C-alpha positions as CSV (number, residue, x, y, z in Angstrom):
1,M,-7.4,-42.8,-65.6
2,T,-9.4,-46.1,-65.0
3,T,-12.2,-45.9,-62.5
4,S,-10.8,-48.7,-60.1
5,R,-7.5,-46.1,-60.0
6,K,-9.7,-42.8,-59.5
7,I,-11.5,-44.9,-56.5
8,L,-8.3,-46.1,-55.1
9,L,-6.4,-42.6,-55.3
10,A,-9.6,-41.2,-53.5
11,A,-9.4,-43.6,-51.1
12,L,-5.6,-43.1,-50.3
13,L,-6.5,-39.1,-50.2
14,V,-9.4,-39.4,-48.0
15,S,-7.2,-41.6,-45.7
16,A,-4.3,-39.2,-46.0
17,L,-6.6,-36.4,-44.7
18,G,-7.9,-38.5,-42.0
19,L,-4.4,-38.9,-40.6
20,L,-3.5,-35.6,-41.0
21,C,-6.4,-34.4,-39.2
22,L,-6.0,-37.1,-36.5
23,T,-2.1,-36.6,-35.9
24,P,-2.4,-33.6,-33.6
25,L,-4.8,-35.5,-31.2
26,F,-2.4,-38.5,-30.8
27,A,0.4,-35.8,-30.9
28,Q,-1.0,-34.3,-27.9
29,S,-2.3,-37.4,-25.7
30,R,0.1,-38.6,-22.9
31,P,-0.3,-41.8,-20.8
32,A,-2.2,-39.9,-17.3
33,L,0.1,-39.8,-14.5
34,P,-0.3,-42.8,-11.9
35,V,-2.4,-42.1,-9.1
36,L,0.9,-43.2,-6.5
37,W,-1.3,-42.7,-2.7
38,P,-3.0,-40.0,-1.2
39,I,-1.0,-37.6,1.2
40,P,-2.0,-38.0,4.6
41,E,-3.4,-35.4,7.2
42,F,-0.6,-33.0,8.8
43,H,-0.8,-29.9,10.7
44,L,2.4,-27.7,10.3
45,L,3.0,-24.0,10.8
46,N,3.3,-21.4,7.7
47,T,5.1,-18.0,7.9
48,E,2.1,-16.6,9.6
49,N,2.5,-19.0,12.1
50,T,-1.0,-20.1,11.2
51,V,-1.8,-24.4,10.6
52,V,-1.2,-25.6,7.2
53,S,-2.7,-28.9,6.5
54,P,-3.7,-30.5,3.0
55,A,-7.0,-29.7,2.9
56,D,-5.6,-25.9,2.7
57,F,-4.1,-27.1,-1.2
58,R,-7.3,-29.0,-1.8
59,G,-8.3,-27.7,-5.6
60,K,-4.8,-26.8,-6.2
61,V,-2.0,-28.9,-8.1
62,W,1.1,-28.4,-5.6
63,V,4.9,-29.1,-5.8
64,A,6.3,-29.7,-2.7
65,D,9.7,-30.2,-1.2
66,F,11.8,-30.6,1.9
67,I,14.9,-28.1,2.4
68,F,16.4,-26.1,5.6
69,T,17.5,-22.2,5.2
70,T,21.2,-23.1,6.4
71,C,21.8,-25.7,4.0
72,A,25.1,-25.5,2.3
73,G,24.7,-28.7,0.0
74,P,21.5,-28.9,-2.4
75,C,18.9,-27.2,-0.9
76,P,20.1,-23.3,-2.5
77,A,19.6,-25.2,-5.9
78,M,16.3,-26.8,-5.2
79,T,15.1,-23.5,-4.0
80,A,16.1,-21.8,-7.2
81,R,14.5,-24.2,-8.9
82,M,11.2,-24.0,-7.0
83,A,11.3,-20.0,-7.6
84,K,11.7,-20.9,-11.6
85,L,8.9,-23.4,-11.4
86,Q,7.1,-20.2,-9.5
87,E,7.8,-17.8,-12.3
88,Q,6.7,-20.3,-15.0
89,F,3.3,-20.9,-13.5
90,K,2.8,-17.2,-12.2
91,N,-0.3,-17.2,-14.8
92,Q,-1.5,-20.6,-13.4
93,P,-3.6,-19.6,-10.0
94,G,-4.3,-23.5,-9.6
95,V,-0.6,-23.8,-8.9
96,R,1.2,-23.6,-5.7
97,F,4.4,-24.4,-4.0
98,V,5.2,-25.9,-0.8
99,S,8.8,-25.9,1.1
100,I,8.7,-27.8,4.2
101,S,11.9,-27.3,6.9
102,V,13.4,-30.6,8.0
103,N,15.1,-28.2,10.6
104,P,12.2,-26.7,12.7
105,E,15.0,-26.1,15.8
106,F,16.3,-23.1,13.7
107,D,13.9,-22.7,10.6
108,T,10.8,-20.6,12.7
109,P,8.2,-19.0,10.8
110,A,9.8,-15.6,10.6
111,V,13.1,-17.3,9.7
112,L,11.1,-19.1,6.6
113,A,9.4,-15.6,5.9
114,E,12.8,-14.0,5.4
115,Y,14.1,-17.0,3.3
116,G,11.4,-16.8,1.1
117,K,11.5,-13.3,0.7
118,Q,15.1,-13.4,-0.4
119,N,14.5,-16.0,-2.8
120,G,11.2,-14.1,-4.5
121,A,8.6,-16.4,-3.4
122,N,5.3,-14.9,-3.7
123,P,3.7,-15.7,-0.2
124,D,0.3,-16.4,-1.9
125,R,1.3,-18.9,-3.9
126,W,4.6,-21.0,-2.2
127,T,4.3,-21.7,1.3
128,F,7.4,-22.3,3.8
129,L,6.1,-25.0,6.7
130,T,8.0,-25.8,9.9
131,G,6.7,-27.7,13.1
132,D,7.4,-30.1,15.5
133,S,10.5,-32.6,13.9
134,N,8.6,-35.9,14.6
135,A,5.7,-34.4,12.9
136,I,8.0,-33.2,9.9
137,Q,9.7,-36.5,9.6
138,K,6.1,-38.2,9.4
139,V,5.3,-35.8,6.6
140,A,8.4,-36.7,4.5
141,A,8.1,-40.8,5.4
142,E,4.7,-41.6,5.7
143,G,3.1,-38.9,3.4
144,F,5.7,-38.3,0.6
145,K,7.9,-41.4,1.1
146,F,11.2,-39.7,1.2
147,G,13.1,-41.7,4.1
148,T,11.7,-43.9,6.6
149,M,10.7,-43.1,10.2
150,D,13.1,-45.1,11.3
151,E,16.0,-43.6,9.4
152,P,15.3,-40.0,9.1
153,I,16.3,-37.9,5.7
154,M,18.1,-34.8,6.6
155,H,16.4,-33.7,3.6
156,S,15.7,-34.8,0.1
157,T,16.6,-33.8,-3.5
158,R,13.0,-34.8,-4.8
159,F,10.3,-32.8,-5.6
160,A,6.6,-34.1,-4.9
161,L,3.8,-33.7,-7.3
162,V,0.4,-33.6,-5.8
163,D,-2.9,-33.4,-7.6
164,R,-6.2,-31.4,-6.8
165,Q,-7.4,-34.5,-4.4
166,G,-4.3,-34.2,-2.5
167,R,-2.7,-37.5,-4.1
168,M,1.0,-38.2,-5.0
169,R,1.1,-38.3,-8.8
170,G,5.0,-38.0,-9.4
171,S,8.7,-37.5,-7.8
172,Y,11.5,-36.0,-9.5
173,I,15.4,-35.4,-8.3
174,A,15.5,-31.7,-8.7
175,T,19.3,-32.0,-8.9
176,D,19.1,-33.9,-11.9
177,D,18.2,-32.0,-15.0
178,A,16.5,-35.1,-17.1
179,S,14.2,-35.5,-14.2
180,I,13.2,-31.8,-13.5
181,R,12.4,-31.4,-17.3
182,K,9.4,-33.8,-17.0
183,L,7.9,-31.7,-14.0
184,P,6.0,-28.6,-15.9
185,N,4.6,-30.9,-18.6
186,D,3.5,-33.3,-15.5
187,I,2.2,-30.4,-14.1
188,E,-0.2,-28.9,-17.0
189,S,-1.3,-32.4,-17.6
190,L,-2.8,-32.3,-13.7
191,L,-4.3,-29.1,-14.5
192,K,-6.2,-30.3,-17.5
193,E,-7.6,-33.5,-15.6
């Protein structure tokens, strides 16, 4: 074998080894989730009748949805998906789940506590909120951009992903398998930020 062939072979070998070493880095890197907007201040009641605001979730990654306990439509499926996420991230203390009722006239803190219990919610990880109808509509419309103040939503079929700084980072259609499959990976991404 000539010297030039040996040099070429050595260069190819070094290049191949370099690519093998870098491949895992490229495979793991995903573009960062965009920062969409900050979640504005809100004050709602949890199942203990305690006022909760976004500051209570500061330092945690959280997933939020809007449901009501007497819903016969998508809410049971959404709650089941939230329960599945809670189970999936049970060993991640930096993740919380928040369900906000859009029927506060019926969904009192006691009713929400019972609903959470029936659906396997860990009260240390999954918070159910209620409050004034206008305040809830404002949170949905201005905080999460689900509906508008002029056209109130009955509820949304979306999950919202919020980062540790209280910023909206993603929205996922809870009833769409392709959309919801991305959510766990995006939660993991925010936990690494």
